[in-house]
PAZA-709102 format. One record per atom (N, C-alpha, C): residue in one letter; chain; atom name; x negated, z negated, y. Coordinates in nm, 4 decimals, padded with zeros to 6 digits. Example, Ala and Ser with C-alpha at 12.3 -4.5 7.8 and 13.67 -1.06 7.14 Angstrom:
% residues 2
A;A;N;-01.3190;-00.7800;-00.5690
A;A;CA;-01.2300;-00.7800;-00.4500
A;A;C;-01.3200;-00.7800;-00.3300
S;A;N;-01.2850;-00.7080;-00.2250
S;A;CA;-01.3670;-00.7140;-00.1060
S;A;C;-01.2900;-00.7870;00.0030
//
This chain:
% residues 67
M;A;N;-00.0847;00.0000;-00.1172
M;A;CA;00.0000;00.0000;00.0000
M;A;C;-00.0898;00.0000;00.1243
A;A;N;-00.0539;00.0784;00.2229
A;A;CA;-00.1352;00.0880;00.3448
A;A;C;-00.1224;-00.0404;00.4261
A;A;N;-00.2239;-00.0657;00.5072
A;A;CA;-00.2263;-00.1894;00.5862
A;A;C;-00.1084;-00.1960;00.6831
T;A;N;-00.0649;-00.0818;00.7345
T;A;CA;00.0438;-00.0833;00.8319
T;A;C;00.1788;-00.1066;00.7662
E;A;N;00.1878;-00.0916;00.6361
E;A;CA;00.3144;-00.1105;00.5667
E;A;C;00.3327;-00.2533;00.5160
Q;A;N;00.2281;-00.3323;00.5174
Q;A;CA;00.2369;-00.4692;00.4679
Q;A;C;00.2994;-00.5574;00.5752
S;A;N;00.3974;-00.6357;00.5340
S;A;CA;00.4611;-00.7248;00.6307
S;A;C;00.3661;-00.8378;00.6663
G;A;N;00.3689;-00.8774;00.7919
G;A;CA;00.2843;-00.9861;00.8376
G;A;C;00.1430;-00.9439;00.8708
D;A;N;00.1099;-00.8187;00.8504
D;A;CA;-00.0247;-00.7708;00.8815
D;A;C;-00.0355;-00.7476;01.0319
S;A;N;-00.1525;-00.7718;01.0878
S;A;CA;-00.1699;-00.7566;01.2317
S;A;C;-00.1790;-00.6100;01.2723
H;A;N;-00.2005;-00.5192;01.1782
H;A;CA;-00.2055;-00.3768;01.2101
H;A;C;-00.0638;-00.3236;01.2248
R;A;N;-00.0438;-00.2394;01.3246
R;A;CA;00.0901;-00.1859;01.3484
R;A;C;00.0863;-00.0347;01.3394
D;A;N;00.1982;00.0230;01.3032
D;A;CA;00.2120;00.1676;01.2969
D;A;C;00.2556;00.2154;01.4344
Y;A;N;00.1623;00.2707;01.5122
Y;A;CA;00.1928;00.3090;01.6492
Y;A;C;00.2749;00.4369;01.6585
G;A;N;00.3080;00.4969;01.5475
G;A;CA;00.3980;00.6100;01.5469
G;A;C;00.5424;00.5665;01.5352
S;A;N;00.5650;00.4404;01.5107
S;A;CA;00.6990;00.3866;01.4911
S;A;C;00.7739;00.3748;01.6237
P;A;N;00.9004;00.4196;01.6300
P;A;CA;00.9783;00.4055;01.7536
P;A;C;00.9947;00.2602;01.7972
A;A;N;01.0058;00.1679;01.7029
A;A;CA;01.0206;00.0267;01.7385
A;A;C;00.8960;-00.0218;01.8125
T;A;N;00.7809;00.0239;01.7701
T;A;CA;00.6571;-00.0168;01.8361
T;A;C;00.6512;00.0401;01.9763
W;A;N;00.6925;00.1661;01.9925
W;A;CA;00.6922;00.2238;02.1273
W;A;C;00.7923;00.1510;02.2159
G;A;N;00.9014;00.1035;02.1592
G;A;CA;00.9960;00.0234;02.2362
G;A;C;00.9310;-00.1057;02.2828
D;A;N;00.8503;-00.1662;02.1953
D;A;CA;00.7779;-00.2880;02.2334
D;A;C;00.6810;-00.2581;02.3467
V;A;N;00.6105;-00.1469;02.3360
V;A;CA;00.5140;-00.1085;02.4393
V;A;C;00.5868;-00.0853;02.5717
E;A;N;00.7012;-00.0186;02.5656
E;A;CA;00.7781;00.0080;02.6867
E;A;C;00.8276;-00.1223;02.7495
R;A;N;00.8714;-00.2167;02.6682
R;A;CA;00.9186;-00.3459;02.7194
R;A;C;00.8058;-00.4195;02.7899
V;A;N;00.6874;-00.4183;02.7307
V;A;CA;00.5716;-00.4850;02.7925
V;A;C;00.5338;-00.4140;02.9220
R;A;N;00.5383;-00.2804;02.9210
R;A;CA;00.5043;-00.2040;03.0411
R;A;C;00.6005;-00.2373;03.1545
L;A;N;00.7290;-00.2435;03.1250
L;A;CA;00.8274;-00.2764;03.2280
L;A;C;00.8091;-00.4188;03.2793
S;A;N;00.7747;-00.5092;03.1899
S;A;CA;00.7499;-00.6476;03.2301
S;A;C;00.6287;-00.6560;03.3234
L;A;N;00.5231;-00.5823;03.2901
L;A;CA;00.4038;-00.5823;03.3750
L;A;C;00.4327;-00.5190;03.5105
E;A;N;00.5131;-00.4119;03.5114
E;A;CA;00.5498;-00.3498;03.6386
E;A;C;00.6252;-00.4482;03.7266
A;A;N;00.7149;-00.5260;03.6682
A;A;CA;00.7910;-00.6251;03.7448
A;A;C;00.6979;-00.7325;03.8000
Q;A;N;00.6023;-00.7768;03.7203
Q;A;CA;00.5077;-00.8785;03.7673
Q;A;C;00.4213;-00.8244;03.8802
I;A;N;00.3787;-00.6994;03.8687
I;A;CA;00.2969;-00.6379;03.9728
I;A;C;00.3774;-00.6238;04.1008
A;A;N;00.5039;-00.5842;04.0888
A;A;CA;00.5898;-00.5702;04.2072
A;A;C;00.6058;-00.7047;04.2781
R;A;N;00.6260;-00.8124;04.2008
R;A;CA;00.6386;-00.9451;04.2628
R;A;C;00.5082;-00.9844;04.3313
S;A;N;00.3949;-00.9540;04.2682
S;A;CA;00.2655;-00.9869;04.3277
S;A;C;00.2435;-00.9093;04.4571
E;A;N;00.2796;-00.7803;04.4563
E;A;CA;00.2648;-00.6998;04.5771
E;A;C;00.3518;-00.7534;04.6897
T;A;N;00.4742;-00.7937;04.6575
T;A;CA;00.5641;-00.8499;04.7587
T;A;C;00.5056;-00.9784;04.8157
H;A;N;00.4548;-01.0643;04.7275
H;A;CA;00.3960;-01.1906;04.7715
H;A;C;00.2747;-01.1643;04.8614
L;A;N;00.1891;-01.0723;04.8204
L;A;CA;00.0698;-01.0404;04.8979
L;A;C;00.1067;-00.9811;05.0337
T;A;N;00.2054;-00.8940;05.0364
T;A;CA;00.2491;-00.8333;05.1626
T;A;C;00.3029;-00.9395;05.2575
R;A;N;00.3852;-01.0304;05.2064
R;A;CA;00.4382;-01.1380;05.2913
R;A;C;00.3257;-01.2255;05.3431
W;A;N;00.2262;-01.2536;05.2591
W;A;CA;00.1135;-01.3379;05.2996
W;A;C;00.0346;-01.2693;05.4106
I;A;N;00.0085;-01.1391;05.3941
I;A;CA;-00.0685;-01.0649;05.4949
I;A;C;00.0064;-01.0608;05.6272
V;A;N;00.1363;-01.0363;05.6237
V;A;CA;00.2160;-01.0337;05.7463
V;A;C;00.2133;-01.1713;05.8129
G;A;N;00.2219;-01.2773;05.7347
G;A;CA;00.2157;-01.4129;05.7889
G;A;C;00.0828;-01.4419;05.8553
V;A;N;-00.0252;-01.3994;05.7915
V;A;CA;-00.1591;-01.4207;05.8485
V;A;C;-00.1746;-01.3417;05.9781
M;A;N;-00.1238;-01.2193;05.9791
M;A;CA;-00.1324;-01.1394;06.1015
M;A;C;-00.0522;-01.2030;06.2144
A;A;N;00.0670;-01.2530;06.1834
A;A;CA;00.1495;-01.3184;06.2855
A;A;C;00.0799;-01.4429;06.3385
A;A;N;00.0187;-01.5196;06.2509
A;A;CA;-00.0544;-01.6394;06.2937
A;A;C;-00.1724;-01.6007;06.3821
G;A;N;-00.2406;-01.4934;06.3481
G;A;CA;-00.3533;-01.4457;06.4293
G;A;C;-00.3084;-01.4047;06.5685
V;A;N;-00.1973;-01.3342;06.5761
V;A;CA;-00.1436;-01.2936;06.7068
V;A;C;-00.1054;-01.4169;06.7885
A;A;N;-00.0479;-01.5159;06.7239
A;A;CA;-00.0100;-01.6383;06.7947
A;A;C;-00.1337;-01.7104;06.8488
V;A;N;-00.2384;-01.7177;06.7684
V;A;CA;-00.3625;-01.7846;06.8122
V;A;C;-00.4230;-01.7102;06.9306
V;A;N;-00.4266;-01.5781;06.9232
V;A;CA;-00.4811;-01.4997;07.0348
V;A;C;-00.3968;-01.5224;07.1601
G;A;N;-00.2663;-01.5286;07.1441
G;A;CA;-00.1790;-01.5548;07.2585
G;A;C;-00.2062;-01.6896;07.3215
V;A;N;-00.2247;-01.7919;07.2389
V;A;CA;-00.2546;-01.9258;07.2900
V;A;C;-00.3888;-01.9262;07.3613
L;A;N;-00.4886;-01.8620;07.3027
L;A;CA;-00.6212;-01.8570;07.3666
L;A;C;-00.6163;-01.7834;07.4997
L;A;N;-00.5436;-01.6724;07.5053
L;A;CA;-00.5311;-01.6013;07.6321
L;A;C;-00.4578;-01.6868;07.7351
G;A;N;-00.3567;-01.7604;07.6919
G;A;CA;-00.2859;-01.8506;07.7824
G;A;C;-00.3771;-01.9583;07.8365
L;A;N;-00.4633;-02.0134;07.7506
L;A;CA;-00.5588;-02.1145;07.7967
L;A;C;-00.6599;-02.0567;07.8946
L;A;N;-00.7070;-01.9357;07.8681
L;A;CA;-00.8014;-01.8724;07.9595
L;A;C;-00.7384;-01.8491;08.0970
E;A;N;-00.6137;-01.8061;08.0964
E;A;CA;-00.5426;-01.7853;08.2243
E;A;C;-00.5242;-01.9193;08.2975
A;A;N;-00.4965;-02.0245;08.2240
A;A;CA;-00.4749;-02.1558;08.2867
A;A;C;-00.6041;-02.2115;08.3455
L;A;N;-00.7181;-02.1778;08.2846
L;A;CA;-00.8461;-02.2300;08.3314
L;A;C;-00.9044;-02.1509;08.4480
R;A;N;-00.8510;-02.0371;08.4775
R;A;CA;-00.9034;-01.9574;08.5896
R;A;C;-00.8788;-02.0199;08.7205
//
């Protein structure tokens, strides 16, 4: 009996539709995780940029006050 036909064996038959379904499920799961990470990173970058603009505004205000 071939290794891919034995139950419980770690070798899988990659020609099997069930296996491709497993691969597709994992791929979709990874895409969802990547999308969440990209959203989180984008929000973080926008927050950092907004904080930077606020700091520059405060510094310019202080410079104007000290003139």
